[in-house]
N, C-alpha and C positions, 0 to 999 in steps of 0.2 A: 504494499500500500504506499501511498505518498509520503514522504517524510517532511511534514510542514512544521516550522518550529512554532513552540508553543506561544511566543510572542505576538503571532500573527493575528491582527484584530478581526474578531468574528463579525461576520455579516449578519448572522442569526445566530441567537442562544435561547434555550430553554431549559429550565431546571424543573425536573420531575419529582416530585416527592408522593408517598402514600399519603392518600386522602385521610383525615382524623377529623371526626365530628365532636370530640370530647377533649377537653384539655386535661392537662394533667392534675391541675386542681380540683376539676369537676370530678374526675375518676376517685380522686382521693375522698372528696366528701361523699361520694356515694358508698365507698368502702366503709366510712366511719358511720354513716347513717345505717346500713346494713349490719355493721358490728354492734351498734347501739340497739336495734331492733332485735337481733337474735340474742343478744345478752339479756334483754328484757323477757323474751318469750324463754329462754333457757332458765331465768329466775322462777318463771311461773311453773315450769316443768319439774324443777328441783323442789319446789315447796310441795309439790303433791307427791313426791318421792319417785319422779321418772327421770332421776338425774343422768343416766347414759345419753339422754338426747342431747345434752349440752355439748358433747363432743362433735356431734353429727353438724348442729347448728355451727360450731365454730370452724368445721372443714369446710363448710360453705364460704365463709367469709375468707378462707385461706386460698380456696379455689379461684373466687372472684378476684382476689388479690393477683394471683398469677396470671390470670386471664387479661388484666390490664397491664401487667408487667411485660409480658410476651407482647401485646398490642403496641404498647410504645416503643418498645425496643425494635420492632419491624419497623417502625416509623422512621427510624435512623437511615434505613437505606435511601439513597439517592441516585438520580439518572440525569446526566447533563447531555443534550445534544447541542454541539457548536459547530456552525458552517462557516469556515474560513475560506480564503481563495483557494480553490483547489482541493478542499479537503473537508469532509464531514467527519468529525469525531464524537464518537459516543463514549462517555465515561461513567462507569458504574462503581458506585461506592457501597459496599456490603453493609450489612448490620454491625460486622465486626470491625468495619473500616477499611477493608480490603478493597484496593482499587483496580478496575479492569478498563482498558482503553481499546477502542475498535476505530479504525480509520477506513474511510471508504472515499473514492474518487467520485464527486457528485455527479459528473456528467453521464454516468452509466447507472447511477442508483435509481431504483426503483421503490417507491413506497406502496407496500400492499396490506390492505386491511381485509382479513378474512374472518367472516361471520359464520358461526356455528348455528345449530338449530334451537338452542335454548338462549338466544339473544346475547350470547358470550361472543367476544371479539378478539382476535389477536393481530396486532400490528408488526410487520416485519420490514426491515430494510433488506433488498435483495439487489445483488450484482454479481455477474460472473459465475453464477451457480452457488454463490455463499449466501447465506440467510442470517438475519440476527432478529430476534425478537426484542422489540422494546416497549417499554411503558407497560409492563406486566401487570402492575398493580393499579393500573387506571380502569375506569368503568367503560363500557361501550360507546357513550357518546363522547366521553373525553378521549379516547382513542381516534375518533371519527372527526373530532376537531383538530387533533394534532396532526393526523394524516393530511387533512385539508391544508393546514398552515406549511406543513414541510413540501408537499407537493408544489404549493404556490411558490415557495421560497427557492426550491430547486429549479423550478421552471424559470423564474426570473433569472436565476444565477446562469443557467445554460444559455439563456438568450443575450446576457451581458458578455461580450467577448474580455473585457478587462478583469472578469473574475476567473476565466478560464485558463489553466496553465497552457502554455506552448509545449 
C-alpha cells in the first residue's frame, strides 16, 4: 500500500466510537438505586427468616455492575478513517489500546454496504480482492450515512487531479 507520511493533511476525517446512551454517572446511580432497593428487600426477607435470599439479591447487583463495567470498557474502542492525498487510512484502537492501521489507495477503493435479512448491515472497504469491514459497532442507518459520506468524498477526490498521486 502507499507509504504516505503521517504529517500529510487529511482531506476528510471521521472518528467513530461505539454509541452509548448512558453516562458513567447514570450507570453508577442505577447500580446504587438497585443496591438500595435489594438491600431493603433483603432486610424484609431476613426479618421473616428467609435470609438465604439476601445472597441472590446481592448477586443481581454484582452482575449488573459487571455488565456496566464491560459495556463501558467496550466503549473505549475507536476507529478513525482519514483520507489524505493518495491514501485512505483506517486506524483501529482496541479496548486494550492496541493499534492497527490499514492503508488503501483511494482511486481503486469501493465502499460496499451489505444488508442482511434482519435489518443488519455490514460496511466494507474493498480494493483489488482485499476487503476490510469498518464501523462494526454502528447501527444500519449510521453505516448507510457513513457509506454515503465516504462515497461522496472518494468521488470528489478521484475527480480532483491535484489529490491523485502520479
